[in-house]
N, C-alpha and C positions, 0 to 999 in steps of 0.2 A: 504494500500500500504506500503510495506516494504521500509523505507528510505535508507536502505543499498543496495537495488537492483540497484539503479542508481549511477554510479560512475563518478567522474570527470576524466580529462585526467591523472592526477598523480596517482589516485587510480586505474584506469584501467591499466595503465602501470605496476604498482606494481603487480596487480592481475595476469597479463599475463606474468610477469617477462620480460618486454620489457623496453627499454628506452623511455622516453616521446617523444624525437625527432623522434624515429622510429615510434611510434604510431601516431604522428602528420602526418608523411609521409603516413602511411596507410590510415588515414582519408582523406588527400588531394587527394589521388588516389582512394578513395571509395572502399578500399579493406577490410575494417572492418565495421561491423554494428555500427552505432552511431545514436544519436538523436540530432537534432539541435533545440534549443529553443532560438530564437533570435540570439545573438552572442555566446551563450553558447553551448558547446558540452558535451553531456552526453552519457554514455554507459550503456546498460541494461546487467546486469551480466548474465542473462539467455541466451541472444543472443550471448554474448562473449563465453560462454561455448559451445554453439552449433557450433559457427564459429570455435573455436579451435578444437573441436572434428572432424570436417570435414577435418582437416589438419593432422590428425593422420596417420603416416606411419607405416604400419604393416610389420613384417619380411616376407621374401619370403616364408618361410616354415610354416607360420601361419595356412594355410588351410590344409596342408598335415601332420602336426605334430601331 
């Protein structure tokens, strides 16, 4: 298991270029994938990549260009 695969809140926020407070808000609303281990919250880098990829907005002419 790659120890860098699982990120804490500060690492995940930096990885996603978000503030930690905004990431906490996403966690509390269950809008971002996370792992709960007791009181600890961890983020799987692969799940974050997939989550971010689903939010990609493509230009209107993407399919016609």
